[in-house]
N, C-alpha and C positions, 0 to 999 in steps of 0.2 A: 379657651382652654379645651383640654379634653382630659379625660381622665385614664392613668395607667396604672396595672396591678404589676407589681414588682415582688417577685419570689427572692429571699434573702438567707443564707447561709451563716451562720457564724456561731461560736462557742456562747453559751450564755450559762449563768451559776442559776441552778434552779432553787429558788428559796424554800422550800419545804425541806429537802437535803443537803443542801450545801454545794452540792456536787455541779461541775462544769460539766456542761452537755452541748453537743452539736444539735443546734436547733434549723428547723427551715419555716420562716414565717413570711406572710403575705403582708405587704403594705400597698396602699393607696396613693398616688401621687399625682396632683393636677399639673400638667405641663403642656405647651405647645409640642413638642416634638419626641421623638423616642429619646433622641440625646440629652435634652435638657431634662427629660424624665430620669434618665439615668445619674446624670449629675445631680441634680437633686435628693435623690435615692443615697447617692454615694454621701453627699454632705450630712444628710441624715442619721447614717451608719457611722460614720467616722469616729465619733465618740465612744463607740462600743467595741471595738480594737478589731482585728481583723475579719475581713466577712468578705462572702461571695455574693455576687448578683447572678442570679440563676436564669432570670429570665424577666422580660418586661413585654406584657402583651398591654394593647389600649383594650379599653372596656367601654362597654356604651351604656351610660346612665343619664336618662332624659333628667331625671332630678337627685338631688342628693339634699337629704334632713339630718343634718347634725344635730347632736344635743350633747349630754354628759353622760351617755350610755357606755357601757364596755362593751359592746357587742355591735356587729354589723349584721345587716340583714339586707338581702337582695329579694325586691318584691316584682312580681311579673303584673301588671296592671293592664286592664284590656279597655281601651275607649272603644264605644258603641258607636258604630257611625251605620246612615241608612244609605244604601246604593239606591239612588233614586230610580237608575235605569233597569233594575230587576226589580226593584221594591224589596229587597231584604237587607235584614241588620247585618252588618258586619263587624267583626271587633279587631282593632289594630293595637298590637301589644306593645308595651315599652317597659323597660326596666328602671327600677327607681332604689336606692341605697338608703338605706334608714337605720341611725345609730338609734341602740336601744341597749336597756338590759335584760329585757327578755322578750320573747315571742311576744306577749300581750302588750308590752310597752310597744312593740314596732309596730302591729297593729291600731292600735290607738293613735299614736302618732301619724299614720300613714292616713287613716282616717279624718284625722285633725286636718291636715295639710290638704287633702282633696275635697274637703267642704266648698271650700271657695272655687272649684273647678266646675264649670259650666255644663261642660260635655257627660254624659250620662257614660258609667264607668263601672268596673267591678275587678275584682282582687283574685287574681289567677291563681298566686302561689306567693307564700313569703318563706324564706330560707334561710338560715343562718349561714353565714358565710366564715372563711378563713381567716378575713381581714385582721390585723393586730391594730393598725392606726391608718389614719389617711393624712396626707400632709398635703393641705392647701396653699395654693401660693398668695404670699402676703408681699405686696410691693415694697420695696425698699423706702426707707423715711423719705420724704418731700417728691415719690414720685406714686402716682396714681397707678392702679393697676391696668387703666385703659393705652398706658404710657407702654407699656411692656410691649 
């Protein structure tokens, strides 16, 4: 599976004021293709009334760590590798997504998850994303995810 970031525009009632306002929100969907991502996002949005799917782009997260947090953080992690030919250390960077309630929770969750990693690593950055929610693939009842 791959992750796709979908930008959706629709009208939403704002809880504080009770007014209906046009909003632009970002969602993450795991899918095999752009077409499947569009289809799955449309299915998730159909109960919210009319909407427009503005964009679908593939994003590269090597790992995703989900929990009950309200926010999503994109972490840039550098794995330290030794270039044996030149005898110098190099860093290979990868991106990970961490769901957390705040920056501190995201940092703690990332460090907890990375403790089992044998390679040397360092956190280059952690930044809050605009993601509202993530929709992971769930196999239909009686079917395994591998059969997809």
